[in-house]
C-alpha positions as CSV (number, residue, x, y, z in Angstrom):
1,A,4.9,-0.2,-19.0
2,A,5.8,-3.9,-17.9
3,Q,2.3,-5.8,-19.6
4,A,1.7,-9.2,-18.4
5,N,3.0,-12.6,-19.9
6,L,-0.3,-14.6,-20.2
7,S,-0.7,-17.7,-20.5
8,N,-3.6,-17.3,-21.9
9,P,-2.9,-15.2,-25.4
10,N,-6.4,-13.4,-26.1
11,P,-8.3,-13.2,-22.6
12,P,-10.9,-11.1,-21.8
13,T,-10.3,-7.6,-21.4
14,D,-13.7,-5.6,-21.1
15,A,-13.9,-8.5,-17.8
16,L,-14.9,-6.1,-14.9
17,I,-14.6,-6.5,-11.2
18,P,-16.4,-4.3,-9.2
19,L,-15.0,-3.2,-6.0
20,S,-17.1,-4.6,-2.3
21,P,-18.4,-1.7,-0.4
22,F,-14.3,-2.2,2.2
23,D,-13.0,-1.4,-0.9
24,T,-15.2,1.9,-2.6
25,I,-15.4,3.0,1.8
26,T,-11.1,2.6,1.9
27,Y,-11.6,4.4,-1.7
28,Q,-12.6,7.5,-0.2
29,I,-10.7,8.0,2.7
30,H,-7.2,6.6,1.2
31,F,-7.7,8.5,-2.0
32,G,-5.1,7.3,-4.6
33,H,-1.5,5.7,-4.6
34,F,0.3,4.8,-1.4
35,G,4.0,3.7,-1.8
36,F,6.4,0.8,0.4
37,L,9.6,0.4,0.6
38,Y,12.2,-3.2,0.5
39,N,16.1,-3.0,0.9
40,Y,18.4,-5.8,0.1
41,G,21.9,-6.7,0.5
42,P,24.2,-7.5,-2.7
43,T,23.5,-10.6,-3.2
44,N,19.8,-10.3,-5.2
45,P,18.5,-11.6,-8.7
46,S,19.1,-8.9,-12.0
47,N,16.4,-6.2,-12.2
48,E,16.0,-8.7,-15.5
49,V,14.7,-11.9,-13.5
50,T,13.1,-9.5,-11.2
51,E,10.7,-8.4,-14.5
52,Q,10.2,-11.5,-15.8
53,G,8.3,-12.9,-11.8
54,L,6.9,-9.7,-12.4
55,C,5.1,-9.6,-15.3
56,R,4.8,-13.8,-15.1
57,L,2.4,-12.9,-12.2
58,L,0.9,-10.3,-13.8
59,A,-1.0,-12.3,-15.7
60,E,-3.0,-14.3,-12.1
61,Y,-3.1,-10.8,-10.5
62,R,-4.7,-8.8,-13.4
63,E,-6.5,-6.0,-11.6
64,F,-2.4,-5.3,-11.2
65,A,-2.1,-4.0,-14.8
66,G,-6.0,-3.0,-15.1
67,R,-7.3,0.5,-14.4
68,L,-10.3,1.8,-12.8
69,I,-13.4,3.0,-14.1
70,F,-17.5,3.3,-14.3
71,N,-19.8,0.6,-15.2
72,G,-22.8,1.5,-16.8
73,N,-25.2,2.0,-12.9
74,G,-22.0,4.3,-11.9
75,R,-20.3,1.8,-9.8
76,Q,-16.9,1.9,-9.4
77,C,-14.6,-1.3,-11.4
78,I,-11.3,-2.5,-12.0
79,L,-11.4,-3.0,-15.5
80,L,-8.8,-6.2,-17.0
81,N,-7.9,-4.8,-19.7
82,D,-4.3,-5.5,-19.5
83,K,-3.0,-1.9,-20.2
84,G,0.4,-2.8,-18.5
85,I,2.3,-1.4,-14.9
86,R,4.4,1.6,-14.7
87,L,8.0,0.5,-14.4
88,V,11.3,2.7,-13.8
89,E,14.8,1.2,-13.2
90,G,17.5,3.6,-11.5
91,I,20.9,3.8,-10.7
92,S,22.8,5.5,-7.4
93,C,26.8,5.8,-7.4
94,S,26.5,6.3,-3.1
95,P,26.4,3.0,-1.2
96,L,23.2,2.8,0.4
97,G,25.1,3.0,3.5
98,T,23.4,3.4,6.5
99,L,20.3,5.3,4.5
100,M,17.0,3.1,5.3
101,D,18.2,2.8,9.0
102,K,15.8,5.6,9.8
103,P,12.9,7.8,8.4
104,S,14.2,10.6,5.8
105,P,12.9,13.0,3.0
106,Y,15.4,10.7,0.5
107,Y,12.9,7.3,1.0
108,L,10.4,9.3,-1.7
109,D,13.1,9.1,-4.6
110,L,13.2,5.5,-4.1
111,H,9.2,5.4,-5.4
112,P,7.4,6.1,-8.5
113,H,5.6,9.5,-7.3
114,I,2.4,8.7,-6.3
115,T,0.9,12.3,-7.1
116,G,-0.6,13.1,-10.3
117,I,-1.0,9.7,-11.3
118,E,-4.2,9.4,-14.0
119,E,-4.4,5.8,-14.8
120,V,-2.1,3.1,-13.5
121,L,-3.0,1.1,-10.7
122,F,0.8,-0.1,-10.1
123,Q,4.6,0.8,-10.6
124,V,7.5,-0.4,-9.6
125,Q,10.8,1.4,-9.0
126,L,14.4,-1.0,-9.1
127,T,16.8,1.2,-8.1
128,R,21.0,-0.5,-7.1
129,F,23.4,0.8,-5.3
130,A,27.5,0.8,-5.5
131,C,27.0,-1.6,-3.0
132,G,25.6,-4.3,-4.4
133,S,22.3,-3.8,-2.9
134,L,18.8,-3.0,-4.3
135,V,15.7,-1.4,-2.9
136,V,12.1,-2.3,-4.5
137,G,10.0,0.3,-4.1
138,C,6.2,0.5,-4.7
139,T,3.5,2.2,-5.8
140,V,-0.2,0.6,-5.6
141,H,-3.5,2.5,-5.7
142,H,-5.7,1.2,-2.5
143,A,-8.4,0.1,-4.7
144,V,-6.3,-2.6,-5.6
145,V,-5.7,-4.3,-2.6
146,D,-5.7,-4.1,0.7
147,A,-2.8,-5.2,3.4
148,L,-3.8,-8.8,3.1
149,S,-3.8,-9.3,-0.4
150,L,-0.6,-7.0,-1.0
151,S,1.5,-9.5,1.0
152,H,-0.1,-12.2,-0.6
153,F,0.7,-10.4,-3.5
154,L,4.5,-9.7,-2.4
155,I,5.2,-13.2,-1.7
156,A,4.0,-14.8,-5.2
157,W,5.9,-12.5,-6.6
158,A,8.8,-13.0,-4.3
159,Q,8.5,-17.1,-5.3
160,T,7.9,-15.9,-8.6
161,V,11.8,-15.0,-8.6
162,R,13.4,-17.5,-6.9
163,D,10.9,-20.8,-8.5
164,G,10.5,-19.4,-11.8
165,I,6.8,-19.7,-11.0
166,P,5.8,-22.7,-9.0
167,V,2.5,-23.4,-8.6
168,L,0.0,-20.0,-8.9
169,P,-1.3,-19.5,-6.3
170,S,-5.2,-19.5,-5.8
171,H,-6.9,-16.2,-6.1
172,C,-10.1,-14.7,-7.2
173,M,-11.7,-11.2,-5.9
174,T,-14.5,-12.1,-7.1
175,A,-16.0,-15.3,-5.4
176,P,-16.2,-16.2,-2.0
177,C,-14.2,-19.2,-0.2
178,S,-16.4,-21.8,-0.4
179,S,-15.0,-24.1,1.8
180,L,-15.1,-21.2,4.8
181,A,-19.1,-20.5,4.3
182,T,-20.2,-24.1,4.5
183,L,-18.0,-23.8,8.4
184,L,-19.0,-20.2,9.4
185,T,-22.7,-19.0,10.9
186,F,-23.1,-15.6,11.9
187,S,-26.0,-13.8,12.3
188,L,-26.7,-10.8,9.6
189,N,-26.7,-7.1,11.4
190,I,-26.8,-3.7,8.8
191,V,-24.6,-1.0,10.1
192,R,-25.2,2.1,8.6
193,L,-21.9,4.3,7.9
194,S,-22.9,7.8,6.3
195,I,-19.9,10.0,4.8
196,Q,-19.6,12.6,2.1
197,P,-20.4,13.4,-0.2
198,I,-23.7,12.3,-0.7
199,N,-24.7,12.5,-3.8
200,E,-21.8,10.6,-5.1
201,W,-23.2,7.3,-3.3
202,A,-26.9,8.5,-3.6
203,T,-27.2,5.5,-6.6
204,T,-24.9,2.8,-5.8
205,D,-25.4,-0.9,-4.9
206,Y,-25.0,-0.5,-1.2
207,C,-27.4,2.5,-0.9
208,D,-30.5,3.1,0.9
209,G,-31.4,6.1,-1.6
210,N,-30.4,8.5,1.7
211,G,-26.2,8.5,0.7
212,T,-26.0,5.3,3.4
213,L,-24.0,3.1,3.1
214,L,-25.3,-0.6,4.0
215,F,-24.2,-3.5,5.1
């Protein structure tokens, strides 16, 4: 398992990031991991360079290498314990050819399994083909990122591999954007969303006591 190459050799490993109401709902609706693939032509960086860039980036995006737990109040959180991710290297004796031109069940062999995963929140598989092409297959837990956050992470990973980690992106899951907060004014409405099973939500910070989430 790849682990973060931290600039701080002794970061706190008991820090918790509570899931937001939206992350919690997404986690319940889309339980577990989802997978995605990127394919690159013969001109691409080596596995070693790709993995080094990823390890350096995990020092900033520590939630990818953390674990899901429940805090003392029963709220689900990401524990920033730097336990690492799962990284797999694969080799194919065949050229990539037109394999990626249309949907195929063979895609499932190009990223790690998305079921039966106990703890790891992020997985990577690097598959090299005889023609020199590379397919990067990843799976990530829905509780860790949404689509926009994942896009930022992947762009930062590519920039780190290409440029040797220039300026790290500004990244904080817990702090609001103060610059936007001073510019935006809006009224607050309460939206009630009932989900099942109700009992699981009865003690959360977002619940009115009847199993209804409040925003």
